[in-house]
PDB file of N, CA, C and O in Angstrom:
ATOM      1  N   MET A   1     150.829 -64.485 -57.753  1.00  0.00           N
ATOM      2  CA  MET A   1     151.585 -65.625 -58.412  1.00  0.00           C
ATOM      3  C   MET A   1     152.896 -65.295 -58.316  1.00  0.00           C
ATOM      4  O   MET A   1     153.265 -64.125 -58.420  1.00  0.00           O
ATOM      5  N   ALA A   2     153.586 -66.133 -58.143  1.00  0.00           N
ATOM      6  CA  ALA A   2     155.266 -65.955 -58.085  1.00  0.00           C
ATOM      7  C   ALA A   2     155.737 -66.269 -59.398  1.00  0.00           C
ATOM      8  O   ALA A   2     155.371 -67.380 -59.780  1.00  0.00           O
ATOM      9  N   GLY A   3     156.494 -65.571 -60.262  1.00  0.00           N
ATOM     10  CA  GLY A   3     157.113 -65.927 -61.545  1.00  0.00           C
ATOM     11  C   GLY A   3     158.272 -66.769 -61.182  1.00  0.00           C
ATOM     12  O   GLY A   3     158.388 -67.294 -60.075  1.00  0.00           O
ATOM     13  N   LYS A   4     159.258 -66.901 -62.288  1.00  0.00           N
ATOM     14  CA  LYS A   4     160.426 -67.811 -62.122  1.00  0.00           C
ATOM     15  C   LYS A   4     161.501 -66.641 -62.965  1.00  0.00           C
ATOM     16  O   LYS A   4     161.283 -65.931 -63.947  1.00  0.00           O
ATOM     17  N   LEU A   5     162.575 -66.787 -62.203  1.00  0.00           N
ATOM     18  CA  LEU A   5     163.828 -65.976 -62.829  1.00  0.00           C
ATOM     19  C   LEU A   5     164.860 -66.853 -63.338  1.00  0.00           C
ATOM     20  O   LEU A   5     165.020 -67.898 -62.709  1.00  0.00           O
ATOM     21  N   LYS A   6     165.480 -66.676 -64.192  1.00  0.00           N
ATOM     22  CA  LYS A   6     166.817 -67.602 -64.957  1.00  0.00           C
ATOM     23  C   LYS A   6     167.873 -66.795 -64.584  1.00  0.00           C
ATOM     24  O   LYS A   6     168.037 -65.692 -65.106  1.00  0.00           O
ATOM     25  N   VAL A   7     168.639 -67.255 -63.690  1.00  0.00           N
ATOM     26  CA  VAL A   7     169.999 -66.991 -63.184  1.00  0.00           C
ATOM     27  C   VAL A   7     171.125 -67.465 -63.652  1.00  0.00           C
ATOM     28  O   VAL A   7     171.356 -68.664 -63.492  1.00  0.00           O
ATOM     29  N   THR A   8     171.980 -66.703 -64.269  1.00  0.00           N
ATOM     30  CA  THR A   8     173.338 -67.475 -64.948  1.00  0.00           C
ATOM     31  C   THR A   8     174.743 -66.694 -64.277  1.00  0.00           C
ATOM     32  O   THR A   8     175.011 -65.493 -64.275  1.00  0.00           O
ATOM     33  N   LEU A   9     175.469 -67.775 -63.753  1.00  0.00           N
ATOM     34  CA  LEU A   9     176.754 -67.373 -63.419  1.00  0.00           C
ATOM     35  C   LEU A   9     177.555 -66.953 -64.525  1.00  0.00           C
ATOM     36  O   LEU A   9     177.661 -67.697 -65.500  1.00  0.00           O
ATOM     37  N   ILE A  10     178.237 -65.642 -64.478  1.00  0.00           N
ATOM     38  CA  ILE A  10     178.729 -65.304 -65.539  1.00  0.00           C
ATOM     39  C   ILE A  10     180.272 -64.823 -65.310  1.00  0.00           C
ATOM     40  O   ILE A  10     181.026 -64.677 -66.272  1.00  0.00           O
ATOM     41  N   LYS A  11     180.681 -64.589 -63.974  1.00  0.00           N
ATOM     42  CA  LYS A  11     181.904 -64.485 -63.574  1.00  0.00           C
ATOM     43  C   LYS A  11     182.218 -65.464 -62.551  1.00  0.00           C
ATOM     44  O   LYS A  11     181.318 -65.950 -61.865  1.00  0.00           O
ATOM     45  N   SER A  12     183.490 -65.800 -62.396  1.00  0.00           N
ATOM     46  CA  SER A  12     183.981 -66.650 -61.595  1.00  0.00           C
ATOM     47  C   SER A  12     184.071 -66.042 -60.030  1.00  0.00           C
ATOM     48  O   SER A  12     184.460 -64.912 -59.734  1.00  0.00           O
ATOM     49  N   MET A  13     183.621 -67.062 -59.127  1.00  0.00           N
ATOM     50  CA  MET A  13     183.960 -66.746 -57.680  1.00  0.00           C
ATOM     51  C   MET A  13     185.115 -66.531 -57.023  1.00  0.00           C
ATOM     52  O   MET A  13     185.229 -65.946 -55.946  1.00  0.00           O
ATOM     53  N   ILE A  14     186.218 -67.140 -57.863  1.00  0.00           N
ATOM     54  CA  ILE A  14     187.550 -67.143 -57.357  1.00  0.00           C
ATOM     55  C   ILE A  14     188.131 -65.571 -56.919  1.00  0.00           C
ATOM     56  O   ILE A  14     188.320 -64.620 -57.678  1.00  0.00           O
ATOM     57  N   GLY A  15     188.347 -65.640 -55.421  1.00  0.00           N
ATOM     58  CA  GLY A  15     188.738 -64.386 -55.032  1.00  0.00           C
ATOM     59  C   GLY A  15     187.728 -63.490 -54.502  1.00  0.00           C
ATOM     60  O   GLY A  15     188.032 -62.359 -54.124  1.00  0.00           O
ATOM     61  N   ARG A  16     186.503 -63.953 -54.452  1.00  0.00           N
ATOM     62  CA  ARG A  16     185.508 -63.157 -54.055  1.00  0.00           C
ATOM     63  C   ARG A  16     185.362 -63.767 -52.368  1.00  0.00           C
ATOM     64  O   ARG A  16     185.747 -64.808 -51.837  1.00  0.00           O
ATOM     65  N   PRO A  17     184.672 -62.656 -51.899  1.00  0.00           N
ATOM     66  CA  PRO A  17     184.514 -62.924 -50.408  1.00  0.00           C
ATOM     67  C   PRO A  17     183.515 -64.190 -49.980  1.00  0.00           C
ATOM     68  O   PRO A  17     182.498 -64.368 -50.650  1.00  0.00           O
ATOM     69  N   GLU A  18     183.749 -64.866 -49.112  1.00  0.00           N
ATOM     70  CA  GLU A  18     183.186 -66.116 -48.680  1.00  0.00           C
ATOM     71  C   GLU A  18     181.791 -65.837 -48.563  1.00  0.00           C
ATOM     72  O   GLU A  18     181.017 -66.782 -48.715  1.00  0.00           O
ATOM     73  N   LYS A  19     181.291 -64.580 -48.294  1.00  0.00           N
ATOM     74  CA  LYS A  19     179.868 -64.471 -48.319  1.00  0.00           C
ATOM     75  C   LYS A  19     179.017 -64.660 -49.705  1.00  0.00           C
ATOM     76  O   LYS A  19     178.061 -65.409 -49.906  1.00  0.00           O
ATOM     77  N   HIS A  20     179.611 -63.820 -50.527  1.00  0.00           N
ATOM     78  CA  HIS A  20     179.378 -64.047 -52.004  1.00  0.00           C
ATOM     79  C   HIS A  20     179.296 -65.410 -52.271  1.00  0.00           C
ATOM     80  O   HIS A  20     178.272 -65.853 -52.792  1.00  0.00           O
ATOM     81  N   ARG A  21     180.244 -66.149 -51.983  1.00  0.00           N
ATOM     82  CA  ARG A  21     180.505 -67.636 -52.346  1.00  0.00           C
ATOM     83  C   ARG A  21     179.311 -68.519 -51.952  1.00  0.00           C
ATOM     84  O   ARG A  21     178.756 -69.355 -52.665  1.00  0.00           O
ATOM     85  N   LYS A  22     178.993 -68.153 -50.573  1.00  0.00           N
ATOM     86  CA  LYS A  22     177.532 -68.815 -49.832  1.00  0.00           C
ATOM     87  C   LYS A  22     176.596 -68.557 -50.348  1.00  0.00           C
ATOM     88  O   LYS A  22     175.720 -69.422 -50.370  1.00  0.00           O
ATOM     89  N   VAL A  23     176.354 -67.295 -50.978  1.00  0.00           N
ATOM     90  CA  VAL A  23     175.219 -66.874 -51.769  1.00  0.00           C
ATOM     91  C   VAL A  23     175.079 -67.616 -53.138  1.00  0.00           C
ATOM     92  O   VAL A  23     174.037 -68.149 -53.519  1.00  0.00           O
ATOM     93  N   LEU A  24     176.180 -67.588 -53.784  1.00  0.00           N
ATOM     94  CA  LEU A  24     176.070 -68.351 -55.251  1.00  0.00           C
ATOM     95  C   LEU A  24     175.606 -69.932 -54.933  1.00  0.00           C
ATOM     96  O   LEU A  24     174.727 -70.584 -55.496  1.00  0.00           O
ATOM     97  N   ARG A  25     176.439 -70.297 -53.914  1.00  0.00           N
ATOM     98  CA  ARG A  25     175.975 -71.669 -53.815  1.00  0.00           C
ATOM     99  C   ARG A  25     174.592 -72.066 -53.167  1.00  0.00           C
ATOM    100  O   ARG A  25     173.959 -73.085 -53.441  1.00  0.00           O
ATOM    101  N   GLY A  26     174.242 -71.123 -52.290  1.00  0.00           N
ATOM    102  CA  GLY A  26     173.014 -71.271 -51.945  1.00  0.00           C
ATOM    103  C   GLY A  26     171.575 -71.016 -52.997  1.00  0.00           C
ATOM    104  O   GLY A  26     170.415 -71.334 -52.734  1.00  0.00           O
ATOM    105  N   MET A  27     172.069 -70.381 -54.169  1.00  0.00           N
ATOM    106  CA  MET A  27     171.194 -70.372 -55.354  1.00  0.00           C
ATOM    107  C   MET A  27     171.509 -71.581 -56.271  1.00  0.00           C
ATOM    108  O   MET A  27     170.792 -71.784 -57.251  1.00  0.00           O
ATOM    109  N   GLY A  28     172.432 -72.295 -56.020  1.00  0.00           N
ATOM    110  CA  GLY A  28     172.673 -73.468 -56.662  1.00  0.00           C
ATOM    111  C   GLY A  28     173.748 -73.381 -58.247  1.00  0.00           C
ATOM    112  O   GLY A  28     173.796 -74.143 -59.212  1.00  0.00           O
ATOM    113  N   LEU A  29     174.417 -72.245 -57.971  1.00  0.00           N
ATOM    114  CA  LEU A  29     175.461 -71.945 -58.677  1.00  0.00           C
ATOM    115  C   LEU A  29     176.909 -72.112 -58.538  1.00  0.00           C
ATOM    116  O   LEU A  29     177.576 -71.363 -57.825  1.00  0.00           O
ATOM    117  N   THR A  30     177.397 -73.067 -59.199  1.00  0.00           N
ATOM    118  CA  THR A  30     178.836 -73.639 -58.812  1.00  0.00           C
ATOM    119  C   THR A  30     179.823 -73.373 -59.899  1.00  0.00           C
ATOM    120  O   THR A  30     180.970 -73.055 -59.582  1.00  0.00           O
ATOM    121  N   LYS A  31     179.481 -73.474 -61.144  1.00  0.00           N
ATOM    122  CA  LYS A  31     180.318 -73.032 -62.366  1.00  0.00           C
ATOM    123  C   LYS A  31     179.733 -71.977 -63.206  1.00  0.00           C
ATOM    124  O   LYS A  31     178.597 -71.530 -63.360  1.00  0.00           O
ATOM    125  N   ILE A  32     180.986 -71.712 -63.734  1.00  0.00           N
ATOM    126  CA  ILE A  32     180.276 -70.482 -64.861  1.00  0.00           C
ATOM    127  C   ILE A  32     179.523 -71.029 -65.960  1.00  0.00           C
ATOM    128  O   ILE A  32     179.609 -72.196 -66.341  1.00  0.00           O
ATOM    129  N   ASN A  33     178.698 -70.038 -66.509  1.00  0.00           N
ATOM    130  CA  ASN A  33     177.794 -70.597 -67.595  1.00  0.00           C
ATOM    131  C   ASN A  33     176.641 -71.495 -66.882  1.00  0.00           C
ATOM    132  O   ASN A  33     175.738 -71.921 -67.602  1.00  0.00           O
ATOM    133  N   ARG A  34     176.637 -71.733 -65.788  1.00  0.00           N
ATOM    134  CA  ARG A  34     175.585 -72.532 -65.549  1.00  0.00           C
ATOM    135  C   ARG A  34     174.271 -71.903 -64.979  1.00  0.00           C
ATOM    136  O   ARG A  34     174.285 -71.028 -64.113  1.00  0.00           O
ATOM    137  N   THR A  35     173.387 -72.306 -65.410  1.00  0.00           N
ATOM    138  CA  THR A  35     171.948 -71.436 -65.243  1.00  0.00           C
ATOM    139  C   THR A  35     170.938 -72.358 -64.228  1.00  0.00           C
ATOM    140  O   THR A  35     170.830 -73.584 -64.230  1.00  0.00           O
ATOM    141  N   VAL A  36     170.308 -71.478 -63.451  1.00  0.00           N
ATOM    142  CA  VAL A  36     169.283 -72.086 -62.524  1.00  0.00           C
ATOM    143  C   VAL A  36     168.030 -71.259 -62.639  1.00  0.00           C
ATOM    144  O   VAL A  36     167.953 -70.047 -62.838  1.00  0.00           O
ATOM    145  N   VAL A  37     167.145 -72.064 -62.491  1.00  0.00           N
ATOM    146  CA  VAL A  37     165.529 -71.497 -62.380  1.00  0.00           C
ATOM    147  C   VAL A  37     165.080 -71.275 -60.936  1.00  0.00           C
ATOM    148  O   VAL A  37     165.061 -72.236 -60.168  1.00  0.00           O
ATOM    149  N   LEU A  38     164.752 -70.167 -60.568  1.00  0.00           N
ATOM    150  CA  LEU A  38     164.616 -69.958 -59.249  1.00  0.00           C
ATOM    151  C   LEU A  38     163.120 -69.099 -59.122  1.00  0.00           C
ATOM    152  O   LEU A  38     162.692 -68.341 -59.992  1.00  0.00           O
ATOM    153  N   LYS A  39     162.510 -69.381 -57.948  1.00  0.00           N
ATOM    154  CA  LYS A  39     161.244 -68.558 -57.980  1.00  0.00           C
ATOM    155  C   LYS A  39     161.376 -67.232 -57.637  1.00  0.00           C
ATOM    156  O   LYS A  39     162.277 -66.910 -56.862  1.00  0.00           O
ATOM    157  N   ASP A  40     160.608 -66.398 -58.098  1.00  0.00           N
ATOM    158  CA  ASP A  40     160.701 -64.736 -58.047  1.00  0.00           C
ATOM    159  C   ASP A  40     160.115 -64.468 -56.665  1.00  0.00           C
ATOM    160  O   ASP A  40     158.945 -64.087 -56.642  1.00  0.00           O
ATOM    161  N   ILE A  41     160.727 -64.606 -55.575  1.00  0.00           N
ATOM    162  CA  ILE A  41     160.407 -64.130 -54.389  1.00  0.00           C
ATOM    163  C   ILE A  41     161.363 -63.250 -53.887  1.00  0.00           C
ATOM    164  O   ILE A  41     162.481 -63.196 -54.399  1.00  0.00           O
ATOM    165  N   PRO A  42     160.938 -62.324 -52.626  1.00  0.00           N
ATOM    166  CA  PRO A  42     161.950 -61.340 -52.182  1.00  0.00           C
ATOM    167  C   PRO A  42     163.448 -62.056 -51.679  1.00  0.00           C
ATOM    168  O   PRO A  42     164.520 -61.496 -51.905  1.00  0.00           O
ATOM    169  N   ALA A  43     163.377 -62.959 -51.190  1.00  0.00           N
ATOM    170  CA  ALA A  43     164.637 -63.644 -50.509  1.00  0.00           C
ATOM    171  C   ALA A  43     165.801 -63.825 -51.904  1.00  0.00           C
ATOM    172  O   ALA A  43     166.975 -63.458 -51.853  1.00  0.00           O
ATOM    173  N   VAL A  44     165.212 -64.401 -52.968  1.00  0.00           N
ATOM    174  CA  VAL A  44     166.106 -64.707 -54.059  1.00  0.00           C
ATOM    175  C   VAL A  44     166.256 -63.466 -54.805  1.00  0.00           C
ATOM    176  O   VAL A  44     167.340 -63.268 -55.354  1.00  0.00           O
ATOM    177  N   ARG A  45     165.383 -62.653 -54.900  1.00  0.00           N
ATOM    178  CA  ARG A  45     165.764 -61.114 -55.343  1.00  0.00           C
ATOM    179  C   ARG A  45     166.894 -60.395 -54.630  1.00  0.00           C
ATOM    180  O   ARG A  45     167.742 -59.757 -55.253  1.00  0.00           O
ATOM    181  N   GLY A  46     166.886 -60.530 -53.099  1.00  0.00           N
ATOM    182  CA  GLY A  46     168.003 -60.193 -52.452  1.00  0.00           C
ATOM    183  C   GLY A  46     169.425 -60.813 -52.552  1.00  0.00           C
ATOM    184  O   GLY A  46     170.469 -60.165 -52.477  1.00  0.00           O
ATOM    185  N   MET A  47     169.340 -61.953 -52.705  1.00  0.00           N
ATOM    186  CA  MET A  47     170.488 -63.043 -53.196  1.00  0.00           C
ATOM    187  C   MET A  47     170.867 -62.255 -54.227  1.00  0.00           C
ATOM    188  O   MET A  47     171.961 -61.703 -54.107  1.00  0.00           O
ATOM    189  N   ILE A  48     170.231 -62.060 -55.226  1.00  0.00           N
ATOM    190  CA  ILE A  48     170.780 -61.676 -56.869  1.00  0.00           C
ATOM    191  C   ILE A  48     171.421 -60.160 -56.472  1.00  0.00           C
ATOM    192  O   ILE A  48     172.609 -59.914 -56.679  1.00  0.00           O
ATOM    193  N   GLU A  49     170.866 -59.571 -56.117  1.00  0.00           N
ATOM    194  CA  GLU A  49     171.246 -57.997 -55.527  1.00  0.00           C
ATOM    195  C   GLU A  49     172.562 -57.855 -55.095  1.00  0.00           C
ATOM    196  O   GLU A  49     173.275 -56.921 -55.462  1.00  0.00           O
ATOM    197  N   LYS A  50     173.122 -59.236 -53.902  1.00  0.00           N
ATOM    198  CA  LYS A  50     174.225 -59.132 -53.557  1.00  0.00           C
ATOM    199  C   LYS A  50     175.269 -59.546 -54.370  1.00  0.00           C
ATOM    200  O   LYS A  50     176.431 -59.177 -54.196  1.00  0.00           O
ATOM    201  N   VAL A  51     174.881 -60.348 -55.310  1.00  0.00           N
ATOM    202  CA  VAL A  51     176.052 -60.700 -56.273  1.00  0.00           C
ATOM    203  C   VAL A  51     175.617 -60.305 -57.782  1.00  0.00           C
ATOM    204  O   VAL A  51     175.762 -61.077 -58.730  1.00  0.00           O
ATOM    205  N   SER A  52     175.143 -59.185 -57.872  1.00  0.00           N
ATOM    206  CA  SER A  52     174.491 -58.805 -59.084  1.00  0.00           C
ATOM    207  C   SER A  52     175.997 -58.556 -60.281  1.00  0.00           C
ATOM    208  O   SER A  52     175.924 -58.603 -61.509  1.00  0.00           O
ATOM    209  N   HIS A  53     176.903 -58.370 -59.687  1.00  0.00           N
ATOM    210  CA  HIS A  53     178.066 -58.254 -60.545  1.00  0.00           C
ATOM    211  C   HIS A  53     178.667 -59.454 -61.147  1.00  0.00           C
ATOM    212  O   HIS A  53     179.383 -59.495 -62.148  1.00  0.00           O
ATOM    213  N   LEU A  54     178.215 -60.581 -60.280  1.00  0.00           N
ATOM    214  CA  LEU A  54     178.747 -61.903 -60.880  1.00  0.00           C
ATOM    215  C   LEU A  54     177.943 -62.778 -61.733  1.00  0.00           C
ATOM    216  O   LEU A  54     178.374 -63.751 -62.352  1.00  0.00           O
ATOM    217  N   VAL A  55     176.402 -62.232 -61.707  1.00  0.00           N
ATOM    218  CA  VAL A  55     175.337 -63.051 -62.307  1.00  0.00           C
ATOM    219  C   VAL A  55     174.631 -62.364 -63.306  1.00  0.00           C
ATOM    220  O   VAL A  55     174.809 -61.147 -63.363  1.00  0.00           O
ATOM    221  N   LYS A  56     173.794 -62.944 -64.180  1.00  0.00           N
ATOM    222  CA  LYS A  56     172.873 -62.173 -65.262  1.00  0.00           C
ATOM    223  C   LYS A  56     171.698 -62.844 -64.728  1.00  0.00           C
ATOM    224  O   LYS A  56     171.783 -64.051 -64.501  1.00  0.00           O
ATOM    225  N   ALA A  57     170.432 -62.121 -64.458  1.00  0.00           N
ATOM    226  CA  ALA A  57     169.189 -62.642 -64.009  1.00  0.00           C
ATOM    227  C   ALA A  57     168.302 -62.296 -65.075  1.00  0.00           C
ATOM    228  O   ALA A  57     168.507 -61.200 -65.597  1.00  0.00           O
ATOM    229  N   GLU A  58     167.234 -63.087 -65.572  1.00  0.00           N
ATOM    230  CA  GLU A  58     166.032 -62.496 -66.413  1.00  0.00           C
ATOM    231  C   GLU A  58     165.045 -63.244 -66.042  1.00  0.00           C
ATOM    232  O   GLU A  58     165.228 -64.272 -65.389  1.00  0.00           O
ATOM    233  N   GLU A  59     163.778 -62.787 -66.441  1.00  0.00           N
ATOM    234  CA  GLU A  59     162.544 -63.360 -66.187  1.00  0.00           C
ATOM    235  C   GLU A  59     162.488 -64.594 -67.149  1.00  0.00           C
ATOM    236  O   GLU A  59     162.608 -64.437 -68.365  1.00  0.00           O
ATOM    237  N   ALA A  60     162.300 -65.850 -66.568  1.00  0.00           N
ATOM    238  CA  ALA A  60     161.966 -67.014 -67.336  1.00  0.00           C
ATOM    239  C   ALA A  60     160.735 -67.120 -67.927  1.00  0.00           C
ATOM    240  O   ALA A  60     159.794 -66.702 -67.252  1.00  0.00           O
ATOM    241  N   THR A  61     160.436 -67.669 -69.256  1.00  0.00           N
ATOM    242  CA  THR A  61     159.366 -67.717 -70.003  1.00  0.00           C
ATOM    243  C   THR A  61     158.729 -69.326 -69.595  1.00  0.00           C
ATOM    244  O   THR A  61     159.330 -70.102 -68.852  1.00  0.00           O
ATOM    245  N   ASP A  62     157.761 -69.543 -70.072  1.00  0.00           N
ATOM    246  CA  ASP A  62     157.034 -70.948 -69.952  1.00  0.00           C
ATOM    247  C   ASP A  62     158.017 -72.002 -70.512  1.00  0.00           C
ATOM    248  O   ASP A  62     158.244 -73.041 -69.891  1.00  0.00           O
ATOM    249  N   GLU A  63     158.583 -71.721 -71.674  1.00  0.00           N
ATOM    250  CA  GLU A  63     159.179 -72.672 -72.162  1.00  0.00           C
ATOM    251  C   GLU A  63     160.593 -72.836 -71.715  1.00  0.00           C
ATOM    252  O   GLU A  63     161.118 -73.910 -72.006  1.00  0.00           O
ATOM    253  N   THR A  64     161.323 -71.932 -71.038  1.00  0.00           N
ATOM    254  CA  THR A  64     162.546 -72.117 -70.314  1.00  0.00           C
ATOM    255  C   THR A  64     162.546 -72.315 -68.678  1.00  0.00           C
ATOM    256  O   THR A  64     163.570 -72.321 -67.995  1.00  0.00           O
ATOM    257  N   ALA A  65     161.091 -72.490 -68.138  1.00  0.00           N
ATOM    258  CA  ALA A  65     161.158 -72.706 -66.748  1.00  0.00           C
ATOM    259  C   ALA A  65     161.106 -74.271 -66.585  1.00  0.00           C
ATOM    260  O   ALA A  65     161.147 -74.777 -65.464  1.00  0.00           O
TER     261      ALA A  65
END
């Protein structure tokens, strides 16, 4: 069973490489402090790893999912 991850953009994407911007947009993050809940799958884990310096990721509980 795949869980959920709560991902929050904590740093701006201004001045970042286009690859980082595309990853963030692909996850649905466009503004600082915006939070999205995503499935905990390897593809999403890889995206988070690529921009780990710009986001905060945590496991989502039932009430936050």
